[in-house]
TITORTI-19718 format. One line per 5 residues: number of its first residue (from 1); their letters; for each residue x, y, z of C-alpha. Coordinates in Angstrom, 3 decimals. Layout:
<rs>
NUM) A) X Y Z ~ ...
</rs>
This chain:
<rs>
1) MQFPP) 324.230 -180.632 118.662 ~ 320.835 -181.464 117.178 ~ 319.114 -184.315 119.037 ~ 316.153 -186.358 117.712 ~ 312.662 -185.291 118.853
6) VEEQL) 311.922 -186.113 122.485 ~ 309.174 -188.629 121.667 ~ 311.514 -190.471 119.303 ~ 314.144 -190.644 122.030 ~ 311.610 -191.830 124.606
11) ALIRR) 310.408 -194.649 122.344 ~ 313.950 -195.996 121.995 ~ 314.803 -195.561 125.679 ~ 311.638 -197.308 126.893 ~ 312.248 -200.443 124.823
16) GVEKI) 313.236 -203.305 127.099 ~ 313.053 -201.163 130.247 ~ 311.157 -202.352 133.304 ~ 311.175 -199.169 135.338 ~ 312.145 -195.507 134.975
21) VPENE) 312.295 -193.622 138.269 ~ 310.981 -190.972 138.320 ~ 309.602 -191.346 134.804 ~ 307.848 -187.988 134.731 ~ 311.238 -186.223 134.848
26) LAEKL) 312.771 -188.041 131.893 ~ 310.908 -186.165 129.150 ~ 311.800 -182.836 130.774 ~ 315.502 -183.744 130.943 ~ 315.468 -184.791 127.293
31) KQSRD) 313.702 -181.563 126.333 ~ 316.214 -179.416 128.211 ~ 319.046 -181.325 126.584 ~ 317.558 -180.844 123.105 ~ 316.864 -177.149 123.663
36) SGKPL) 320.356 -176.458 124.993 ~ 322.226 -178.823 122.688 ~ 323.953 -180.278 125.773 ~ 324.141 -184.101 125.944 ~ 322.858 -185.883 129.025
41) RVKYG) 325.500 -187.674 131.092 ~ 324.539 -191.343 131.244 ~ 326.254 -193.412 133.933 ~ 326.917 -197.122 134.046 ~ 329.120 -198.562 136.758
46) IDPTG) 330.989 -201.845 136.517 ~ 332.807 -203.593 139.317 ~ 335.493 -205.732 137.659 ~ 335.026 -208.745 139.921 ~ 335.279 -211.232 137.045
51) VDLHL) 336.450 -211.252 133.446 ~ 333.907 -213.104 131.283 ~ 330.935 -211.077 130.067 ~ 327.754 -212.843 129.030 ~ 324.591 -211.602 127.346
56) GHTVP) 323.019 -210.718 130.694 ~ 325.777 -208.175 131.243 ~ 325.141 -206.612 127.847 ~ 321.537 -205.560 128.539 ~ 322.385 -202.226 130.256
61) MRKMR) 325.403 -201.804 127.962 ~ 323.177 -201.990 124.890 ~ 320.924 -199.369 126.475 ~ 324.017 -197.221 126.971 ~ 324.854 -197.653 123.289
66) QFQEL) 321.355 -196.460 122.383 ~ 321.951 -193.307 124.421 ~ 325.239 -192.861 122.560 ~ 323.439 -193.193 119.229 ~ 320.971 -190.513 120.364
71) GHQAV) 323.918 -188.186 120.953 ~ 324.289 -188.390 124.734 ~ 327.492 -188.843 126.721 ~ 328.308 -192.313 128.027 ~ 330.227 -192.324 131.309
76) IIIGN) 331.621 -195.711 132.317 ~ 332.722 -195.979 135.926 ~ 335.210 -198.751 136.615 ~ 334.520 -199.444 140.268 ~ 338.046 -200.289 141.328
81) YTALV) 337.239 -199.099 144.867 ~ 333.661 -200.380 145.128 ~ 334.967 -203.744 143.877 ~ 337.214 -203.879 146.928 ~ 334.028 -203.781 149.028
86) GDPSG) 331.874 -206.104 146.932 ~ 328.329 -205.372 145.733 ~ 325.798 -206.949 148.147 ~ 322.857 -206.429 145.733 ~ 320.728 -209.519 145.349
91) RDETR) 322.937 -211.522 147.716 ~ 322.090 -213.202 150.998 ~ 325.714 -213.570 152.073 ~ 328.905 -211.524 152.081 ~ 330.656 -211.287 148.710
96) ARLTA) 334.308 -212.334 148.627 ~ 336.704 -209.389 148.498 ~ 339.363 -208.991 145.811 ~ 342.809 -207.457 145.908 ~ 343.563 -204.202 144.085
101) EQVEA) 345.792 -206.128 141.657 ~ 343.004 -208.582 140.799 ~ 340.552 -205.733 140.262 ~ 342.858 -203.830 137.907 ~ 343.677 -206.932 135.850
106) NAVDY) 339.959 -207.653 135.517 ~ 339.270 -204.026 134.538 ~ 341.540 -204.284 131.491 ~ 339.709 -207.411 130.311 ~ 336.331 -205.800 130.963
111) LNQLS) 337.152 -202.815 128.791 ~ 338.315 -205.047 125.941 ~ 335.006 -206.905 126.049 ~ 332.983 -203.709 126.484 ~ 334.346 -202.472 123.170
116) KVLDL) 332.216 -205.158 121.475 ~ 329.086 -203.361 122.675 ~ 329.963 -199.687 123.218 ~ 331.870 -197.048 121.298 ~ 334.562 -196.584 123.940
121) DKAEV) 336.318 -193.926 121.850 ~ 333.360 -191.616 122.529 ~ 332.818 -192.670 126.138 ~ 334.315 -191.263 129.296 ~ 335.970 -194.048 131.280
126) VRNGD) 336.853 -193.211 134.891 ~ 337.806 -195.187 137.990 ~ 336.079 -194.326 141.241 ~ 339.362 -194.838 143.039 ~ 340.324 -191.459 141.578
131) WFSAM) 338.148 -189.755 144.196 ~ 337.789 -192.341 146.957 ~ 341.561 -192.776 147.305 ~ 341.869 -189.017 147.827 ~ 339.284 -188.859 150.639
136) NFAEM) 340.546 -188.577 154.205 ~ 338.811 -190.090 157.208 ~ 336.967 -186.877 158.076 ~ 335.566 -186.642 154.546 ~ 334.403 -190.255 154.651
141) LELCS) 332.702 -189.614 158.002 ~ 330.958 -186.594 156.494 ~ 329.691 -188.693 153.582 ~ 328.470 -191.494 155.865 ~ 326.647 -188.988 158.067
146) KVTVA) 324.208 -188.348 155.210 ~ 322.760 -191.900 155.357 ~ 321.002 -193.604 158.275 ~ 321.181 -197.265 159.235 ~ 317.389 -197.395 158.936
151) QLLTR) 317.717 -196.306 155.298 ~ 320.265 -199.023 154.582 ~ 318.013 -201.677 156.117 ~ 315.272 -200.862 153.628 ~ 317.403 -202.616 150.993
156) DDFSQ) 315.941 -206.056 150.301 ~ 319.269 -207.861 150.656 ~ 320.186 -206.240 153.976 ~ 316.625 -206.550 155.256 ~ 316.531 -210.270 154.499
161) RFKEE) 319.887 -210.909 156.135 ~ 318.893 -208.865 159.198 ~ 315.679 -210.886 159.640 ~ 317.575 -214.152 159.232 ~ 320.272 -212.942 161.650
166) TAIYL) 322.904 -213.384 158.951 ~ 325.983 -211.221 159.354 ~ 326.008 -207.784 157.696 ~ 329.498 -206.351 157.781 ~ 330.088 -202.623 158.113
171) HECLY) 332.165 -202.390 154.931 ~ 329.191 -203.730 152.932 ~ 327.085 -200.793 154.136 ~ 329.551 -198.478 152.441 ~ 328.866 -199.958 149.007
176) PIMQA) 325.531 -198.240 148.173 ~ 326.868 -194.974 149.608 ~ 329.956 -195.180 147.406 ~ 327.901 -196.074 144.330 ~ 325.606 -193.103 144.979
181) WDSVK) 328.555 -190.738 145.503 ~ 329.896 -191.778 142.083 ~ 326.812 -190.102 140.585 ~ 327.676 -186.885 142.388 ~ 331.291 -186.932 141.220
186) IAADI) 330.451 -187.413 137.540 ~ 327.246 -185.293 137.612 ~ 325.070 -188.115 136.278 ~ 321.766 -187.242 134.621 ~ 320.771 -190.879 134.101
191) ELGGT) 322.012 -194.117 135.630 ~ 321.568 -197.526 134.016 ~ 321.309 -200.877 135.750 ~ 319.026 -203.645 136.922 ~ 315.943 -203.343 139.091
196) EQLYS) 317.896 -204.575 142.124 ~ 319.831 -201.282 142.043 ~ 316.808 -199.090 142.851 ~ 317.951 -198.238 146.372 ~ 321.386 -197.029 145.245
201) FMLAR) 319.858 -195.050 142.379 ~ 317.514 -193.224 144.741 ~ 320.260 -192.646 147.303 ~ 322.266 -190.969 144.540 ~ 319.381 -188.541 144.009
206) DLQRD) 319.428 -187.688 147.713 ~ 323.166 -186.998 147.666 ~ 322.921 -184.945 144.469 ~ 320.092 -182.901 145.980 ~ 322.211 -182.343 149.091
211) QKMSC) 324.942 -180.951 146.811 ~ 322.419 -178.635 145.081 ~ 322.732 -180.601 141.832 ~ 320.200 -181.755 139.256 ~ 319.009 -185.237 140.273
216) QIGVM) 319.616 -188.318 138.147 ~ 316.938 -190.624 136.761 ~ 317.211 -194.410 137.147 ~ 316.592 -196.421 133.973 ~ 316.306 -200.063 135.031
221) SPILV) 316.242 -203.108 132.808 ~ 314.724 -206.472 133.719 ~ 317.029 -209.340 134.666 ~ 317.749 -211.557 131.653 ~ 316.901 -215.175 132.435
226) GLDGI) 319.358 -217.867 131.454 ~ 319.038 -220.995 129.344 ~ 316.925 -222.674 132.026 ~ 314.265 -219.995 131.497 ~ 313.946 -219.441 135.253
231) RRMGK) 317.033 -218.098 136.982 ~ 319.052 -215.044 136.014 ~ 321.752 -215.712 133.462 ~ 324.986 -216.503 135.264 ~ 328.218 -218.344 134.726
236) SLGNY) 328.066 -219.986 138.144 ~ 324.675 -221.441 137.194 ~ 325.936 -222.718 133.841 ~ 322.973 -221.125 132.043 ~ 324.784 -218.362 130.185
241) IGIGE) 325.870 -217.398 126.661 ~ 329.261 -215.696 126.720 ~ 329.971 -212.914 124.228 ~ 333.511 -214.245 123.841 ~ 332.413 -217.775 122.909
246) SAYEM) 332.752 -219.125 119.386 ~ 329.867 -218.573 116.989 ~ 329.008 -222.289 116.994 ~ 329.032 -222.556 120.814 ~ 326.708 -219.543 120.961
251) MKKFM) 324.464 -221.135 118.321 ~ 324.149 -224.388 120.249 ~ 323.200 -222.512 123.386 ~ 320.673 -220.247 121.652 ~ 318.853 -223.288 120.336
256) QVPDD) 318.347 -224.381 123.969 ~ 316.560 -221.145 124.919 ~ 312.947 -221.961 125.980 ~ 310.399 -220.766 123.434 ~ 308.601 -218.535 125.933
261) CMKMY) 311.829 -216.615 126.636 ~ 312.443 -215.622 123.028 ~ 310.466 -212.379 123.161 ~ 312.571 -211.167 126.107 ~ 315.777 -212.063 124.241
266) FELLT) 314.627 -210.298 121.061 ~ 313.570 -207.193 122.985 ~ 316.633 -206.886 125.216 ~ 319.382 -208.194 122.943 ~ 318.455 -207.057 119.419
271) DLPLD) 317.314 -203.928 117.616 ~ 314.735 -205.728 115.455 ~ 311.425 -203.800 115.329 ~ 308.940 -205.320 117.761 ~ 306.270 -205.811 115.087
276) QVDGL) 308.809 -207.872 113.125 ~ 309.575 -209.831 116.306 ~ 305.872 -210.556 116.807 ~ 305.696 -211.853 113.245 ~ 308.664 -214.163 113.811
281) LAGHP) 307.212 -215.487 117.072 ~ 303.906 -216.200 115.355 ~ 305.718 -218.579 112.999 ~ 307.731 -221.733 113.660 ~ 309.711 -221.524 116.951
286) KEAKT) 312.800 -223.118 115.395 ~ 312.936 -220.512 112.630 ~ 312.424 -217.687 115.136 ~ 315.185 -219.068 117.352 ~ 317.563 -219.377 114.411
291) TLAKT) 316.900 -215.746 113.463 ~ 317.449 -214.688 117.070 ~ 320.739 -216.556 117.260 ~ 322.070 -215.317 113.906 ~ 321.132 -211.704 114.708
296) IITEY) 323.035 -211.704 118.003 ~ 325.974 -213.818 116.815 ~ 326.481 -211.370 113.935 ~ 326.894 -208.587 116.486 ~ 329.748 -210.351 118.265
301) HDAAH) 331.297 -212.124 115.259 ~ 329.967 -211.384 111.760 ~ 327.211 -212.505 109.384 ~ 329.383 -215.141 107.709 ~ 330.222 -216.818 111.027
306) ADEAA) 326.553 -216.650 112.061 ~ 325.403 -218.312 108.830 ~ 328.101 -220.967 109.129 ~ 327.168 -221.693 112.754 ~ 323.476 -222.016 111.860
311) ARWQR) 324.233 -224.338 108.956 ~ 326.519 -226.485 111.099 ~ 323.941 -226.726 113.870 ~ 321.291 -227.830 111.384 ~ 323.650 -230.344 109.818
316) EIGGG) 324.978 -231.840 113.023 ~ 322.147 -231.477 115.529 ~ 318.963 -230.059 114.029 ~ 319.003 -232.403 111.054 ~ 320.468 -235.371 112.872
321) GLPAD) 323.680 -235.497 110.812 ~ 327.153 -236.408 112.032 ~ 329.131 -233.778 113.937 ~ 332.323 -232.460 112.400 ~ 334.392 -233.051 115.540
326) IPVAT) 333.734 -236.494 116.992 ~ 335.636 -237.407 120.154 ~ 337.249 -240.848 120.266 ~ 336.695 -243.108 123.266 ~ 339.354 -245.787 123.673
331) ISRAD) 338.296 -249.027 125.355 ~ 340.726 -251.750 126.271 ~ 339.766 -255.334 125.515 ~ 341.090 -256.133 128.977 ~ 338.143 -254.185 130.422
336) LKEEA) 335.681 -256.341 128.505 ~ 334.769 -259.527 130.351 ~ 333.217 -260.991 127.236 ~ 332.938 -260.200 123.545 ~ 329.395 -258.796 123.748
341) VPAAI) 328.721 -256.509 126.724 ~ 325.531 -254.989 128.105 ~ 324.858 -251.627 126.431 ~ 324.719 -249.764 129.759 ~ 328.215 -250.951 130.669
346) LLKLA) 329.547 -249.960 127.236 ~ 328.097 -246.444 127.541 ~ 329.825 -246.054 130.914 ~ 333.160 -247.408 129.595 ~ 332.923 -244.948 126.699
351) GLCQS) 332.515 -242.077 129.152 ~ 329.071 -241.063 127.895 ~ 327.481 -241.780 131.282 ~ 328.951 -241.495 134.749 ~ 327.414 -244.737 135.963
356) TGEAR) 325.664 -247.823 134.624 ~ 322.560 -246.615 136.469 ~ 322.557 -243.370 134.480 ~ 323.147 -245.366 131.297 ~ 320.217 -247.692 132.037
361) RSIKQ) 317.955 -244.667 132.604 ~ 319.039 -243.142 129.293 ~ 318.320 -246.395 127.500 ~ 314.952 -246.798 129.217 ~ 313.960 -243.240 128.252
366) GGAYI) 314.870 -243.879 124.609 ~ 317.836 -241.520 124.618 ~ 320.711 -243.901 123.737 ~ 321.705 -244.778 120.164 ~ 324.252 -246.782 118.198
371) GEDKQ) 325.676 -246.327 114.697 ~ 325.896 -243.374 112.353 ~ 322.203 -243.763 111.579 ~ 321.425 -243.532 115.318 ~ 319.529 -246.745 115.896
376) RIEQD) 317.880 -246.706 119.299 ~ 319.477 -248.997 121.882 ~ 316.942 -251.286 123.534 ~ 316.808 -252.362 127.156 ~ 318.923 -255.450 127.927
381) QTITP) 320.666 -255.143 124.538 ~ 324.241 -256.413 124.328 ~ 326.785 -254.874 121.963 ~ 330.049 -256.156 120.522 ~ 332.405 -253.126 120.496
386) ENGMM) 334.101 -252.441 117.152 ~ 336.569 -249.834 115.957 ~ 334.759 -246.841 114.477 ~ 331.417 -247.637 116.114 ~ 329.356 -244.527 116.985
391) LWVGK) 327.575 -244.272 120.356 ~ 325.200 -241.505 121.410 ~ 323.439 -240.393 124.584 ~ 321.020 -237.616 123.707 ~ 322.055 -235.092 121.058
396) KRFCR) 325.145 -233.680 122.726 ~ 327.058 -236.684 124.056 ~ 328.592 -238.925 121.436 ~ 331.849 -240.658 120.541 ~ 333.495 -243.037 118.115
401) LEVSD) 334.923 -246.191 119.669 ~ 338.500 -247.325 119.389 ~ 339.137 -250.802 120.807 ~ 342.722 -251.397 121.905 ~ 344.394 -254.708 122.692
</rs>
């Protein structure tokens, strides 16, 4: 097979990558691959501990797709045995363990979602249970004898927990060893992942060297921050964009991305040339964000859905128009002590605020409105509820009143 020139490959590989270890070996591996016509084996391991993939998960997957497009061999490891242990990377407590049945059910969903990013027809997909389930106790002891406790404690997560006298369970210590042994079993040339995986990547090199094999290179991407612009994107933090969400839900979330995070999103989540990205970022932030959103939504839906989502967002939120789907809040007249009620009480009865205190704060901050033309509600204002009346708190909480007898 004829591969692109090494420098062309390096330029694509380096985009959106924080660290390549050891970088000086990458060009030589690419050259050997090009000279021999033999694709490099590029590893990415996934522990199916959940089922919903978000854009943060896609960063290393997109890098894997780039390697595929360059002609190299993608090897996806479904960590059905490492998932039984639980990855301690970046954690200061023990990860909950899953059953084998839960792991396998999650694996099927993972692969369905992965197909939105990778060409799975051209990828090798293996489960590390294929080799770990076949190992006897003596073989596991032999593998563990190649790693010292002192080495394990150099990991940031274990080191922190050791200093804080937080429990480190023995089964957790097996995780990085198992992950590294995966690289031996599939003869990985390159492994993809986040910067928190450095220890496991380097341990894999040690084990490959011990087996008289060519050593892999770690290609590590930065951690994608979430919608808060600070913490890593995560479902538990509520700051994520799921690749399985509707085009409009994705659009609404993209428009919340902080302006100073857009360059990272463009670089890690799109293939737009960086000079074009710089031009977009030099213009109006709203236009740049819309382009960002439409580019990525098109990848997971299509261009028509992306255009429709952008137009709807502009119509309903960006331009201040009425949403297409307006929830109805039913209020009983029995709950109204008098015909005209304080606005804060009405906002609570309508379910737009959890308490009258929250409602008063929204009103005081100028974030509460009434009517389809969104007239600002003033402090101490009283309102006579009527059928069809629109109430708003901010841009995202709104309803149409229905007053029942």
